[in-house]
N, C-alpha and C positions, 0 to 999 in steps of 0.2 A: 448448461455450460458444458462443453466437451472437456474431459480431463485427459491429460497426458501422463502416463506413468513415467516417473523419473524426470519430469520437466523441471527446469530451473530458470532463474533470472539473474541478471547482473544488478548488483546493488553497489552504488557508488560510495566510496569512503567519505566524500564531501558531506553526504547526508548522514551516514551512520556515525561519523566521528564528531558531528556538530553538537556541542553540549546545549545549544539553545533549542534543539528539537527534542521534544519529549519522547519517551520510549513508545508510547502508544502511536505517535505519528510515524516513528521508524518502523513499527510493525506493519502499519498500513502501507507504507512505502515498499517494504520487502514483499508484502503480499501482492501488491500490484505488479511489482517487477517480476515475480514468479509466474504471473498470469499473462504477461505481455508476450505477444508473438514477435516474429522477426521484424515487424515494422514498429515495435515499441508501443503498440496500442493494445488495450484490453477494455472490455466493457462489462465487468461483473456488476450486478445490481447492488445497491446499498444494503438491501436485506440479506443477500447472499454473503457479502463481505462481512457484515456484522455477525451473522450466524457462524461462519467458518472461523472468524477471529475470536468468537466467544464474548462479544460485547454487544451492547444495545446500539440501535441505529442513531440515537441522539448522541451517544459517546463517539461513535464513528464519525458523525458529521462534525462534531467539535474538533477532533484531532485531524481530520482530513482538511478542514478549512485552515487550521493552524499550519499544517504541513505546506499547503499551497501558498500561504502567505510568507513562509520562510525560505522556500526554494524558488529558484528562478527558472521558470519553464519557458 
């Protein structure tokens, strides 16, 4: 995956301020937002995400699925 120095992403308050969304899901959301390009798309592998977030793939899957069930895409 290509890295950009100083890259950033937009994280919406609706997600970050929602008490129903666990902190692990918010971290995954912020990670994906920071990786997204101008078209709001990104494709990091689950293994890369887990490695860079310092969690296991099983835990990543659990909180990613929870995030997807709680936000409306």
